[in-house]
Backbone of each chain as nested JSON, in Angstrom:
{
  "chains": [
    {"id": "A", "residues": [
      {"number": 1, "name": "MET", "atoms": {"N": [112.777, 30.738, 189.342], "CA": [112.414, 30.616, 190.773], "C": [113.406, 29.561, 191.441]}},
      {"number": 2, "name": "ALA", "atoms": {"N": [114.23, 30.023, 192.345], "CA": [115.204, 29.108, 192.965], "C": [115.051, 29.18, 194.518]}},
      {"number": 3, "name": "VAL", "atoms": {"N": [115.526, 28.171, 195.143], "CA": [115.524, 28.144, 196.626], "C": [116.965, 27.891, 197.053]}},
      {"number": 4, "name": "TYR", "atoms": {"N": [117.187, 28.185, 198.325], "CA": [118.519, 27.914, 198.914], "C": [118.398, 26.671, 199.837]}},
      {"number": 5, "name": "CYS", "atoms": {"N": [119.268, 25.713, 199.656], "CA": [119.117, 24.466, 200.366], "C": [120.339, 24.117, 201.155]}},
      {"number": 6, "name": "ILE", "atoms": {"N": [120.15, 23.523, 202.338], "CA": [121.195, 22.898, 203.114], "C": [120.792, 21.42, 203.225]}},
      {"number": 7, "name": "VAL", "atoms": {"N": [121.708, 20.551, 202.74], "CA": [121.375, 19.146, 202.731], "C": [122.316, 18.427, 203.712]}},
      {"number": 8, "name": "VAL", "atoms": {"N": [121.74, 17.717, 204.657], "CA": [122.503, 16.916, 205.627], "C": [122.068, 15.447, 205.515]}},
      {"number": 9, "name": "TYR", "atoms": {"N": [123.018, 14.543, 205.523], "CA": [122.643, 13.172, 205.378], "C": [123.352, 12.249, 206.342]}},
      {"number": 10, "name": "ASP", "atoms": {"N": [122.65, 11.204, 206.671], "CA": [123.126, 10.178, 207.639], "C": [122.787, 8.826, 206.93]}},
      {"number": 11, "name": "VAL", "atoms": {"N": [123.743, 8.335, 206.154], "CA": [123.482, 7.139, 205.325], "C": [124.524, 6.083, 205.678]}},
      {"number": 12, "name": "ASP", "atoms": {"N": [124.192, 4.881, 205.361], "CA": [125.155, 3.769, 205.591], "C": [126.46, 4.063, 204.851]}},
      {"number": 13, "name": "VAL", "atoms": {"N": [127.573, 3.64, 205.499], "CA": [128.902, 3.963, 204.934], "C": [129.057, 3.424, 203.533]}},
      {"number": 14, "name": "SER", "atoms": {"N": [128.328, 2.376, 203.171], "CA": [128.42, 1.789, 201.826], "C": [127.828, 2.71, 200.782]}},
      {"number": 15, "name": "ARG", "atoms": {"N": [127.032, 3.71, 201.227], "CA": [126.382, 4.618, 200.243], "C": [126.888, 6.09, 200.348]}},
      {"number": 16, "name": "VAL", "atoms": {"N": [127.787, 6.31, 201.286], "CA": [128.245, 7.697, 201.541], "C": [128.916, 8.296, 200.323]}},
      {"number": 17, "name": "ASP", "atoms": {"N": [129.793, 7.539, 199.667], "CA": [130.5, 8.078, 198.493], "C": [129.582, 8.43, 197.35]}},
      {"number": 18, "name": "ARG", "atoms": {"N": [128.594, 7.565, 197.149], "CA": [127.681, 7.818, 196.013], "C": [126.807, 9.071, 196.291]}},
      {"number": 19, "name": "VAL", "atoms": {"N": [126.398, 9.221, 197.515], "CA": [125.61, 10.405, 197.896], "C": [126.501, 11.666, 197.72]}},
      {"number": 20, "name": "HIS", "atoms": {"N": [127.76, 11.613, 198.232], "CA": [128.649, 12.707, 198.119], "C": [128.918, 13.111, 196.638]}},
      {"number": 21, "name": "LYS", "atoms": {"N": [129.168, 12.129, 195.774], "CA": [129.457, 12.455, 194.387], "C": [128.216, 12.967, 193.676]}},
      {"number": 22, "name": "PHE", "atoms": {"N": [127.04, 12.449, 194.059], "CA": [125.812, 12.983, 193.424], "C": [125.552, 14.411, 193.808]}},
      {"number": 23, "name": "LEU", "atoms": {"N": [125.608, 14.669, 195.129], "CA": [125.267, 16.004, 195.599], "C": [126.25, 17.097, 195.072]}},
      {"number": 24, "name": "ARG", "atoms": {"N": [127.488, 16.747, 194.895], "CA": [128.449, 17.774, 194.44], "C": [128.212, 18.18, 192.991]}},
      {"number": 25, "name": "GLN", "atoms": {"N": [127.376, 17.467, 192.316], "CA": [126.956, 17.918, 190.965], "C": [126.041, 19.132, 191.027]}},
      {"number": 26, "name": "TYR", "atoms": {"N": [125.394, 19.297, 192.183], "CA": [124.373, 20.36, 192.322], "C": [124.699, 21.371, 193.342]}},
      {"number": 27, "name": "LEU", "atoms": {"N": [125.472, 20.994, 194.393], "CA": [125.656, 21.84, 195.549], "C": [127.133, 21.935, 195.978]}},
      {"number": 28, "name": "PHE", "atoms": {"N": [127.355, 22.83, 196.866], "CA": [128.759, 23.011, 197.38], "C": [128.938, 22.195, 198.65]}},
      {"number": 29, "name": "TRP", "atoms": {"N": [130.035, 21.499, 198.776], "CA": [130.385, 20.735, 199.926], "C": [130.786, 21.668, 201.049]}},
      {"number": 30, "name": "ILE", "atoms": {"N": [130.218, 21.474, 202.223], "CA": [130.542, 22.32, 203.399], "C": [131.367, 21.6, 204.414]}},
      {"number": 31, "name": "GLN", "atoms": {"N": [130.994, 20.359, 204.665], "CA": [131.63, 19.624, 205.78], "C": [131.114, 18.231, 205.783]}},
      {"number": 32, "name": "ASN", "atoms": {"N": [131.962, 17.302, 206.113], "CA": [131.501, 15.924, 206.396], "C": [130.313, 15.505, 205.505]}},
      {"number": 33, "name": "SER", "atoms": {"N": [129.069, 15.506, 206.028], "CA": [127.905, 15.131, 205.246], "C": [126.951, 16.283, 205.083]}},
      {"number": 34, "name": "VAL", "atoms": {"N": [127.49, 17.424, 204.741], "CA": [126.672, 18.671, 204.592], "C": [126.993, 19.321, 203.274]}},
      {"number": 35, "name": "PHE", "atoms": {"N": [125.964, 19.655, 202.523], "CA": [126.127, 20.435, 201.29], "C": [125.149, 21.59, 201.309]}},
      {"number": 36, "name": "GLU", "atoms": {"N": [125.462, 22.624, 200.534], "CA": [124.493, 23.715, 200.441], "C": [124.615, 24.405, 199.111]}},
      {"number": 37, "name": "GLY", "atoms": {"N": [123.519, 25.125, 198.747], "CA": [123.545, 25.89, 197.525], "C": [122.162, 26.148, 196.992]}},
      {"number": 38, "name": "GLU", "atoms": {"N": [122.156, 26.895, 195.901], "CA": [120.884, 27.292, 195.274], "C": [120.467, 26.211, 194.286]}},
      {"number": 39, "name": "LEU", "atoms": {"N": [119.15, 25.928, 194.307], "CA": [118.617, 25.005, 193.365], "C": [117.349, 25.617, 192.704]}},
      {"number": 40, "name": "THR", "atoms": {"N": [117.214, 25.399, 191.434], "CA": [115.93, 25.722, 190.81], "C": [114.922, 24.623, 191.18]}},
      {"number": 41, "name": "ALA", "atoms": {"N": [113.678, 24.891, 190.882], "CA": [112.631, 23.923, 191.195], "C": [112.942, 22.587, 190.536]}},
      {"number": 42, "name": "GLN", "atoms": {"N": [113.367, 22.701, 189.24], "CA": [113.713, 21.481, 188.516], "C": [114.892, 20.742, 189.092]}},
      {"number": 43, "name": "GLU", "atoms": {"N": [115.914, 21.483, 189.477], "CA": [117.111, 20.855, 190.128], "C": [116.722, 20.218, 191.466]}},
      {"number": 44, "name": "PHE", "atoms": {"N": [115.856, 20.891, 192.212], "CA": [115.391, 20.369, 193.479], "C": [114.727, 18.971, 193.291]}},
      {"number": 45, "name": "ARG", "atoms": {"N": [113.91, 18.913, 192.286], "CA": [113.255, 17.633, 191.991], "C": [114.244, 16.552, 191.597]}},
      {"number": 46, "name": "GLU", "atoms": {"N": [115.237, 16.946, 190.809], "CA": [116.294, 15.995, 190.396], "C": [117.108, 15.516, 191.624]}},
      {"number": 47, "name": "VAL", "atoms": {"N": [117.379, 16.42, 192.56], "CA": [118.138, 16.069, 193.724], "C": [117.353, 15.056, 194.577]}},
      {"number": 48, "name": "VAL", "atoms": {"N": [116.094, 15.346, 194.759], "CA": [115.241, 14.463, 195.542], "C": [115.15, 13.064, 194.902]}},
      {"number": 49, "name": "ARG", "atoms": {"N": [114.888, 13.075, 193.552], "CA": [114.756, 11.801, 192.8], "C": [116.068, 11.057, 192.893]}},
      {"number": 50, "name": "GLY", "atoms": {"N": [117.224, 11.731, 192.659], "CA": [118.526, 11.061, 192.699], "C": [118.825, 10.472, 194.041]}},
      {"number": 51, "name": "LEU", "atoms": {"N": [118.543, 11.25, 195.11], "CA": [118.836, 10.715, 196.444], "C": [117.978, 9.478, 196.759]}},
      {"number": 52, "name": "LYS", "atoms": {"N": [116.715, 9.554, 196.313], "CA": [115.847, 8.389, 196.544], "C": [116.363, 7.153, 195.832]}},
      {"number": 53, "name": "SER", "atoms": {"N": [117.002, 7.361, 194.713], "CA": [117.527, 6.19, 193.982], "C": [118.82, 5.647, 194.569]}},
      {"number": 54, "name": "ILE", "atoms": {"N": [119.506, 6.508, 195.341], "CA": [120.764, 6.034, 195.905], "C": [120.634, 5.477, 197.308]}},
      {"number": 55, "name": "ILE", "atoms": {"N": [119.879, 6.176, 198.159], "CA": [119.789, 5.749, 199.557], "C": [118.809, 4.569, 199.74]}},
      {"number": 56, "name": "ASP", "atoms": {"N": [118.94, 3.97, 200.92], "CA": [117.936, 2.991, 201.358], "C": [116.952, 3.677, 202.258]}},
      {"number": 57, "name": "GLU", "atoms": {"N": [115.772, 3.987, 201.769], "CA": [114.854, 4.875, 202.53], "C": [114.372, 4.227, 203.824]}},
      {"number": 58, "name": "SER", "atoms": {"N": [114.584, 2.876, 203.953], "CA": [114.179, 2.223, 205.223], "C": [115.25, 2.377, 206.313]}},
      {"number": 59, "name": "LYS", "atoms": {"N": [116.445, 2.781, 205.86], "CA": [117.562, 2.854, 206.873], "C": [118.189, 4.208, 206.908]}},
      {"number": 60, "name": "ASP", "atoms": {"N": [118.39, 4.861, 205.754], "CA": [119.148, 6.118, 205.684], "C": [118.206, 7.308, 205.928]}},
      {"number": 61, "name": "SER", "atoms": {"N": [118.823, 8.47, 206.145], "CA": [118.029, 9.643, 206.342], "C": [118.735, 10.846, 205.69]}},
      {"number": 62, "name": "VAL", "atoms": {"N": [117.988, 11.63, 204.932], "CA": [118.471, 12.893, 204.395], "C": [117.481, 13.979, 204.768]}},
      {"number": 63, "name": "VAL", "atoms": {"N": [118.016, 15.079, 205.295], "CA": [117.13, 16.231, 205.587], "C": [117.598, 17.353, 204.716]}},
      {"number": 64, "name": "ILE", "atoms": {"N": [116.595, 17.935, 203.997], "CA": [116.9, 19.111, 203.1], "C": [116.185, 20.285, 203.743]}},
      {"number": 65, "name": "TYR", "atoms": {"N": [116.976, 21.264, 204.2], "CA": [116.442, 22.499, 204.732], "C": [116.286, 23.465, 203.561]}},
      {"number": 66, "name": "VAL", "atoms": {"N": [115.071, 23.995, 203.387], "CA": [114.837, 24.858, 202.255], "C": [114.502, 26.261, 202.712]}},
      {"number": 67, "name": "LEU", "atoms": {"N": [115.234, 27.219, 202.147], "CA": [115.025, 28.624, 202.449], "C": [114.673, 29.366, 201.161]}},
      {"number": 68, "name": "ARG", "atoms": {"N": [113.91, 30.436, 201.306], "CA": [113.624, 31.229, 200.131], "C": [114.855, 31.84, 199.526]}},
      {"number": 69, "name": "ASP", "atoms": {"N": [115.815, 32.179, 200.425], "CA": [116.941, 32.965, 199.982], "C": [118.116, 32.803, 200.967]}},
      {"number": 70, "name": "ALA", "atoms": {"N": [119.332, 32.736, 200.441], "CA": [120.545, 32.55, 201.274], "C": [120.715, 33.649, 202.311]}},
      {"number": 71, "name": "SER", "atoms": {"N": [120.132, 34.83, 201.955], "CA": [120.355, 35.984, 202.834], "C": [119.6, 35.854, 204.17]}},
      {"number": 72, "name": "LEU", "atoms": {"N": [118.712, 34.848, 204.261], "CA": [117.937, 34.642, 205.503], "C": [118.758, 33.917, 206.525]}},
      {"number": 73, "name": "ILE", "atoms": {"N": [119.883, 33.37, 206.171], "CA": [120.668, 32.594, 207.072], "C": [122.042, 33.178, 207.237]}},
      {"number": 74, "name": "LYS", "atoms": {"N": [122.494, 33.109, 208.487], "CA": [123.858, 33.588, 208.783], "C": [124.673, 32.377, 209.243]}},
      {"number": 75, "name": "ARG", "atoms": {"N": [125.901, 32.345, 208.863], "CA": [126.734, 31.193, 209.17], "C": [127.832, 31.583, 210.131]}},
      {"number": 76, "name": "SER", "atoms": {"N": [127.933, 30.875, 211.285], "CA": [129.037, 31.089, 212.221], "C": [129.88, 29.817, 212.182]}},
      {"number": 77, "name": "ILE", "atoms": {"N": [131.186, 29.994, 212.03], "CA": [132.077, 28.802, 211.987], "C": [132.988, 28.832, 213.186]}},
      {"number": 78, "name": "ILE", "atoms": {"N": [133.024, 27.692, 213.872], "CA": [133.958, 27.525, 214.987], "C": [134.962, 26.456, 214.577]}},
      {"number": 79, "name": "GLY", "atoms": {"N": [136.23, 26.771, 214.708], "CA": [137.253, 25.878, 214.228], "C": [137.543, 26.027, 212.775]}},
      {"number": 80, "name": "GLN", "atoms": {"N": [137.766, 24.912, 212.104], "CA": [138.168, 24.976, 210.669], "C": [136.961, 25.272, 209.755]}},
      {"number": 81, "name": "ASP", "atoms": {"N": [137.252, 26.097, 208.787], "CA": [136.304, 26.301, 207.669], "C": [136.759, 25.301, 206.594]}},
      {"number": 82, "name": "LYS", "atoms": {"N": [136.028, 24.189, 206.495], "CA": [136.505, 23.127, 205.58], "C": [136.173, 23.417, 204.168]}},
      {"number": 83, "name": "ASN", "atoms": {"N": [135.461, 24.447, 203.92], "CA": [135.007, 24.764, 202.57], "C": [135.318, 26.23, 202.246]}},
      {"number": 84, "name": "ARG", "atoms": {"N": [136.088, 26.468, 201.198], "CA": [136.41, 27.83, 200.831], "C": [135.267, 28.68, 200.407]}},
      {"number": 85, "name": "PHE", "atoms": {"N": [134.308, 27.958, 199.763], "CA": [133.133, 28.637, 199.235], "C": [132.422, 29.492, 200.33]}},
      {"number": 86, "name": "SER", "atoms": {"N": [132.405, 28.967, 201.543], "CA": [131.658, 29.641, 202.568], "C": [132.246, 31.007, 202.867]}},
      {"number": 87, "name": "ARG", "atoms": {"N": [133.482, 31.277, 202.485], "CA": [134.075, 32.599, 202.718], "C": [133.579, 33.609, 201.716]}},
      {"number": 88, "name": "ILE", "atoms": {"N": [133.112, 33.159, 200.589], "CA": [132.723, 34.14, 199.586], "C": [131.242, 34.43, 199.509]}},
      {"number": 89, "name": "ILE", "atoms": {"N": [130.441, 33.838, 200.37], "CA": [129.059, 34.203, 200.382], "C": [128.644, 34.873, 201.672]}}
    ]},
    {"id": "B", "residues": [
      {"number": 1, "name": "MET", "atoms": {"N": [114.843, 37.855, 223.118], "CA": [115.25, 37.792, 221.723], "C": [115.956, 36.43, 221.517]}},
      {"number": 2, "name": "ALA", "atoms": {"N": [115.408, 35.611, 220.637], "CA": [115.988, 34.303, 220.402], "C": [116.172, 34.123, 218.897]}},
      {"number": 3, "name": "VAL", "atoms": {"N": [117.059, 33.19, 218.572], "CA": [117.276, 32.822, 217.16], "C": [117.082, 31.337, 217.0]}},
      {"number": 4, "name": "TYR", "atoms": {"N": [116.904, 30.927, 215.747], "CA": [116.756, 29.518, 215.499], "C": [118.064, 29.012, 214.878]}},
      {"number": 5, "name": "CYS", "atoms": {"N": [118.633, 27.935, 215.41], "CA": [119.937, 27.479, 214.944], "C": [119.92, 26.043, 214.476]}},
      {"number": 6, "name": "ILE", "atoms": {"N": [120.733, 25.788, 213.445], "CA": [121.006, 24.468, 213.001], "C": [122.516, 24.333, 213.204]}},
      {"number": 7, "name": "VAL", "atoms": {"N": [122.892, 23.324, 213.963], "CA": [124.361, 23.106, 214.233], "C": [124.806, 21.829, 213.596]}},
      {"number": 8, "name": "VAL", "atoms": {"N": [125.821, 21.894, 212.717], "CA": [126.412, 20.681, 212.163], "C": [127.891, 20.632, 212.499]}},
      {"number": 9, "name": "TYR", "atoms": {"N": [128.345, 19.455, 212.852], "CA": [129.734, 19.385, 213.246], "C": [130.493, 18.22, 212.644]}},
      {"number": 10, "name": "ASP", "atoms": {"N": [131.773, 18.387, 212.479], "CA": [132.657, 17.458, 211.849], "C": [133.879, 17.455, 212.733]}},
      {"number": 11, "name": "VAL", "atoms": {"N": [133.858, 16.608, 213.776], "CA": [134.955, 16.625, 214.765], "C": [135.546, 15.204, 214.853]}},
      {"number": 12, "name": "ASP", "atoms": {"N": [136.767, 15.217, 215.393], "CA": [137.429, 13.927, 215.534], "C": [136.602, 12.972, 216.375]}},
      {"number": 13, "name": "VAL", "atoms": {"N": [136.618, 11.68, 216.022], "CA": [135.778, 10.669, 216.697], "C": [136.002, 10.693, 218.251]}},
      {"number": 14, "name": "SER", "atoms": {"N": [137.144, 11.075, 218.674], "CA": [137.438, 11.124, 220.102], "C": [136.653, 12.173, 220.808]}},
      {"number": 15, "name": "ARG", "atoms": {"N": [136.116, 13.165, 220.068], "CA": [135.376, 14.26, 220.682], "C": [133.884, 14.269, 220.331]}},
      {"number": 16, "name": "VAL", "atoms": {"N": [133.48, 13.326, 219.504], "CA": [132.085, 13.281, 219.03], "C": [131.095, 13.161, 220.187]}},
      {"number": 17, "name": "ASP", "atoms": {"N": [131.317, 12.245, 221.105], "CA": [130.42, 11.988, 222.225], "C": [130.267, 13.284, 223.116]}},
      {"number": 18, "name": "ARG", "atoms": {"N": [131.377, 13.907, 223.365], "CA": [131.312, 15.142, 224.233], "C": [130.523, 16.249, 223.559]}},
      {"number": 19, "name": "VAL", "atoms": {"N": [130.73, 16.369, 222.224], "CA": [129.986, 17.397, 221.525], "C": [128.493, 17.065, 221.543]}},
      {"number": 20, "name": "HIS", "atoms": {"N": [128.185, 15.828, 221.268], "CA": [126.769, 15.389, 221.262], "C": [126.108, 15.635, 222.611]}},
      {"number": 21, "name": "LYS", "atoms": {"N": [126.797, 15.195, 223.671], "CA": [126.185, 15.398, 224.997], "C": [126.046, 16.851, 225.386]}},
      {"number": 22, "name": "PHE", "atoms": {"N": [127.003, 17.653, 224.946], "CA": [126.92, 19.082, 225.275], "C": [125.742, 19.718, 224.489]}},
      {"number": 23, "name": "LEU", "atoms": {"N": [125.647, 19.417, 223.211], "CA": [124.626, 20.141, 222.408], "C": [123.219, 19.728, 222.805]}},
      {"number": 24, "name": "ARG", "atoms": {"N": [123.029, 18.472, 223.25], "CA": [121.645, 18.078, 223.611], "C": [121.159, 18.724, 224.847]}},
      {"number": 25, "name": "GLN", "atoms": {"N": [122.019, 19.428, 225.557], "CA": [121.522, 20.243, 226.699], "C": [120.775, 21.512, 226.232]}},
      {"number": 26, "name": "TYR", "atoms": {"N": [121.077, 21.856, 224.98], "CA": [120.499, 23.135, 224.441], "C": [119.56, 22.929, 223.252]}},
      {"number": 27, "name": "LEU", "atoms": {"N": [119.852, 21.851, 222.482], "CA": [119.162, 21.736, 221.137], "C": [118.56, 20.342, 220.98]}},
      {"number": 28, "name": "PHE", "atoms": {"N": [117.805, 20.18, 219.951], "CA": [117.233, 18.864, 219.593], "C": [118.067, 18.135, 218.622]}},
      {"number": 29, "name": "TRP", "atoms": {"N": [118.289, 16.882, 218.856], "CA": [119.062, 16.046, 217.937], "C": [118.272, 15.75, 216.687]}},
      {"number": 30, "name": "ILE", "atoms": {"N": [118.82, 15.949, 215.559], "CA": [118.113, 15.702, 214.285], "C": [118.626, 14.463, 213.635]}},
      {"number": 31, "name": "GLN", "atoms": {"N": [119.922, 14.265, 213.573], "CA": [120.514, 13.248, 212.767], "C": [122.052, 13.252, 212.977]}},
      {"number": 32, "name": "ASN", "atoms": {"N": [122.622, 12.057, 213.043], "CA": [124.088, 11.961, 213.021], "C": [124.776, 13.112, 213.771]}},
      {"number": 33, "name": "SER", "atoms": {"N": [125.292, 14.135, 213.084], "CA": [125.962, 15.185, 213.743], "C": [125.239, 16.523, 213.455]}},
      {"number": 34, "name": "VAL", "atoms": {"N": [123.969, 16.531, 213.633], "CA": [123.099, 17.7, 213.359], "C": [122.162, 17.896, 214.523]}},
      {"number": 35, "name": "PHE", "atoms": {"N": [122.097, 19.152, 215.03], "CA": [121.187, 19.541, 216.099], "C": [120.477, 20.791, 215.621]}},
      {"number": 36, "name": "GLU", "atoms": {"N": [119.286, 21.046, 216.171], "CA": [118.675, 22.296, 215.877], "C": [117.742, 22.758, 217.033]}},
      {"number": 37, "name": "GLY", "atoms": {"N": [117.446, 24.035, 217.038], "CA": [116.506, 24.528, 218.048], "C": [116.72, 26.002, 218.265]}},
      {"number": 38, "name": "GLU", "atoms": {"N": [115.885, 26.544, 219.163], "CA": [115.913, 27.942, 219.442], "C": [116.877, 28.229, 220.572]}},
      {"number": 39, "name": "LEU", "atoms": {"N": [117.646, 29.326, 220.437], "CA": [118.587, 29.702, 221.473], "C": [118.358, 31.2, 221.753]}},
      {"number": 40, "name": "THR", "atoms": {"N": [118.407, 31.533, 223.068], "CA": [118.457, 32.974, 223.382], "C": [119.867, 33.436, 223.077]}},
      {"number": 41, "name": "ALA", "atoms": {"N": [120.069, 34.758, 223.156], "CA": [121.424, 35.312, 222.872], "C": [122.369, 34.771, 223.941]}},
      {"number": 42, "name": "GLN", "atoms": {"N": [121.944, 34.64, 225.161], "CA": [122.803, 34.12, 226.225], "C": [123.164, 32.637, 225.992]}},
      {"number": 43, "name": "GLU", "atoms": {"N": [122.148, 31.86, 225.596], "CA": [122.407, 30.467, 225.342], "C": [123.307, 30.264, 224.1]}},
      {"number": 44, "name": "PHE", "atoms": {"N": [123.144, 31.153, 223.117], "CA": [123.949, 31.002, 221.935], "C": [125.475, 31.284, 222.321]}},
      {"number": 45, "name": "ARG", "atoms": {"N": [125.661, 32.242, 223.197], "CA": [127.076, 32.485, 223.674], "C": [127.563, 31.302, 224.452]}},
      {"number": 46, "name": "GLU", "atoms": {"N": [126.724, 30.674, 225.258], "CA": [127.125, 29.495, 225.999], "C": [127.523, 28.339, 225.093]}},
      {"number": 47, "name": "VAL", "atoms": {"N": [126.705, 28.167, 224.07], "CA": [126.939, 27.073, 223.092], "C": [128.284, 27.315, 222.417]}},
      {"number": 48, "name": "VAL", "atoms": {"N": [128.527, 28.484, 221.947], "CA": [129.836, 28.801, 221.262], "C": [130.979, 28.591, 222.231]}},
      {"number": 49, "name": "ARG", "atoms": {"N": [130.854, 29.106, 223.433], "CA": [131.929, 29.002, 224.399], "C": [132.16, 27.482, 224.725]}},
      {"number": 50, "name": "GLY", "atoms": {"N": [131.07, 26.729, 224.94], "CA": [131.205, 25.323, 225.253], "C": [131.857, 24.516, 224.145]}},
      {"number": 51, "name": "LEU", "atoms": {"N": [131.431, 24.777, 222.958], "CA": [131.965, 24.067, 221.806], "C": [133.449, 24.343, 221.66]}},
      {"number": 52, "name": "LYS", "atoms": {"N": [133.842, 25.662, 221.85], "CA": [135.277, 26.027, 221.762], "C": [136.111, 25.317, 222.832]}},
      {"number": 53, "name": "SER", "atoms": {"N": [135.511, 25.014, 223.935], "CA": [136.233, 24.311, 224.991], "C": [136.382, 22.828, 224.757]}},
      {"number": 54, "name": "ILE", "atoms": {"N": [135.492, 22.282, 223.963], "CA": [135.469, 20.819, 223.671], "C": [136.258, 20.492, 222.448]}},
      {"number": 55, "name": "ILE", "atoms": {"N": [136.071, 21.209, 221.352], "CA": [136.703, 20.84, 220.096], "C": [138.154, 21.318, 220.008]}},
      {"number": 56, "name": "ASP", "atoms": {"N": [138.824, 20.732, 219.055], "CA": [140.182, 21.196, 218.692], "C": [140.017, 22.123, 217.479]}},
      {"number": 57, "name": "GLU", "atoms": {"N": [140.115, 23.426, 217.697], "CA": [139.824, 24.361, 216.628], "C": [140.752, 24.288, 215.463]}},
      {"number": 58, "name": "SER", "atoms": {"N": [141.931, 23.645, 215.657], "CA": [142.889, 23.522, 214.56], "C": [142.578, 22.31, 213.665]}},
      {"number": 59, "name": "LYS", "atoms": {"N": [141.636, 21.495, 214.157], "CA": [141.252, 20.229, 213.369], "C": [139.781, 20.149, 213.098]}},
      {"number": 60, "name": "ASP", "atoms": {"N": [138.979, 20.416, 214.084], "CA": [137.535, 20.176, 213.978], "C": [136.802, 21.364, 213.346]}},
      {"number": 61, "name": "SER", "atoms": {"N": [135.587, 21.13, 212.979], "CA": [134.8, 22.207, 212.413], "C": [133.342, 22.136, 212.866]}},
      {"number": 62, "name": "VAL", "atoms": {"N": [132.851, 23.24, 213.292], "CA": [131.391, 23.328, 213.651], "C": [130.791, 24.486, 212.849]}},
      {"number": 63, "name": "VAL", "atoms": {"N": [129.686, 24.276, 212.198], "CA": [128.999, 25.381, 211.519], "C": [127.675, 25.541, 212.187]}},
      {"number": 64, "name": "ILE", "atoms": {"N": [127.386, 26.799, 212.601], "CA": [126.094, 27.138, 213.183], "C": [125.368, 28.008, 212.194]}},
      {"number": 65, "name": "TYR", "atoms": {"N": [124.242, 27.505, 211.659], "CA": [123.409, 28.314, 210.804], "C": [122.402, 29.001, 211.699]}},
      {"number": 66, "name": "VAL", "atoms": {"N": [122.294, 30.288, 211.53], "CA": [121.425, 31.122, 212.434], "C": [120.361, 31.801, 211.586]}},
      {"number": 67, "name": "LEU", "atoms": {"N": [119.103, 31.557, 211.992], "CA": [117.933, 32.162, 211.383], "C": [117.221, 33.014, 212.377]}},
      {"number": 68, "name": "ARG", "atoms": {"N": [116.563, 34.005, 211.921], "CA": [115.728, 34.873, 212.794], "C": [114.601, 34.021, 213.442]}},
      {"number": 69, "name": "ASP", "atoms": {"N": [114.062, 33.087, 212.65], "CA": [112.855, 32.385, 213.07], "C": [112.785, 31.039, 212.384]}},
      {"number": 70, "name": "ALA", "atoms": {"N": [112.285, 30.009, 213.026], "CA": [112.155, 28.702, 212.473], "C": [111.227, 28.661, 211.268]}},
      {"number": 71, "name": "SER", "atoms": {"N": [110.259, 29.622, 211.23], "CA": [109.29, 29.606, 210.162], "C": [109.909, 29.946, 208.786]}},
      {"number": 72, "name": "LEU", "atoms": {"N": [111.162, 30.461, 208.808], "CA": [111.83, 30.833, 207.529], "C": [112.378, 29.595, 206.805]}},
      {"number": 73, "name": "ILE", "atoms": {"N": [112.394, 28.478, 207.52], "CA": [113.008, 27.273, 206.924], "C": [111.921, 26.162, 206.789]}},
      {"number": 74, "name": "LYS", "atoms": {"N": [111.98, 25.419, 205.703], "CA": [111.088, 24.341, 205.498], "C": [111.975, 23.056, 205.494]}},
      {"number": 75, "name": "ARG", "atoms": {"N": [111.489, 21.982, 206.081], "CA": [112.342, 20.784, 206.126], "C": [111.705, 19.662, 205.291]}},
      {"number": 76, "name": "SER", "atoms": {"N": [112.481, 19.139, 204.403], "CA": [112.052, 17.958, 203.618], "C": [112.866, 16.765, 204.05]}},
      {"number": 77, "name": "ILE", "atoms": {"N": [112.195, 15.643, 204.371], "CA": [112.961, 14.463, 204.803], "C": [112.812, 13.362, 203.816]}},
      {"number": 78, "name": "ILE", "atoms": {"N": [113.915, 12.766, 203.41], "CA": [113.902, 11.626, 202.511], "C": [114.425, 10.451, 203.321]}},
      {"number": 79, "name": "GLY", "atoms": {"N": [113.699, 9.329, 203.287], "CA": [114.086, 8.184, 204.105], "C": [113.586, 8.369, 205.542]}},
      {"number": 80, "name": "GLN", "atoms": {"N": [114.407, 7.947, 206.439], "CA": [113.981, 7.875, 207.858], "C": [113.992, 9.272, 208.538]}},
      {"number": 81, "name": "ASP", "atoms": {"N": [113.0, 9.481, 209.303], "CA": [112.994, 10.683, 210.19], "C": [113.535, 10.242, 211.5]}},
      {"number": 82, "name": "LYS", "atoms": {"N": [114.816, 10.51, 211.738], "CA": [115.484, 9.966, 212.932], "C": [115.062, 10.648, 214.234]}},
      {"number": 83, "name": "ASN", "atoms": {"N": [114.34, 11.761, 214.071], "CA": [113.992, 12.529, 215.276], "C": [112.495, 12.824, 215.239]}},
      {"number": 84, "name": "ARG", "atoms": {"N": [111.861, 12.445, 216.323], "CA": [110.404, 12.658, 216.357], "C": [110.002, 14.108, 216.423]}},
      {"number": 85, "name": "PHE", "atoms": {"N": [110.927, 14.887, 217.023], "CA": [110.649, 16.328, 217.189], "C": [110.32, 17.031, 215.904]}},
      {"number": 86, "name": "SER", "atoms": {"N": [111.012, 16.581, 214.825], "CA": [110.814, 17.255, 213.558], "C": [109.399, 17.111, 213.0]}},
      {"number": 87, "name": "ARG", "atoms": {"N": [108.683, 16.122, 213.503], "CA": [107.28, 15.946, 213.045], "C": [106.329, 16.992, 213.653]}},
      {"number": 88, "name": "ILE", "atoms": {"N": [106.761, 17.489, 214.827], "CA": [105.806, 18.398, 215.482], "C": [106.084, 19.856, 215.212]}},
      {"number": 89, "name": "ILE", "atoms": {"N": [107.029, 20.211, 214.473], "CA": [107.222, 21.676, 214.125], "C": [106.99, 21.956, 212.677]}}
    ]}
  ]
}
């Protein structure tokens, strides 16, 4: 059982690199502070736990949009497609 | 006929304010460079046209995720909820 996630984050610049490196272990980088991809329930828990250990929850913000399936969402890109992955799904 | 949109943008700092001000006429600000909300087909076209006129398509990137309905997506927030709107949907 997996879900499709879009993760957007707004964290202090001192923690941006750690968040980026952590998320790319699980998800595909889309743009700036946006990642997406499929996660199993176990991976989802790992991502939440990992993010909580990296960010300062009193200052930073991460929003995880969770969908049952990637097919429920359509992606329109204006300007540059910063991620090649988005062309193949 | 309306759709639910999540708009994420990665644009040069010189254009960030204009993009922000433009999008808040149509959508709710969620975080940093993320907006979301319902758009009619007409509004969707206006948003795309407006963004194209503001950004530099050879450098900037805007991704619009389009869903049939807001109920298809679940939102998990870690840390700060920077937008009060997200608590009421």
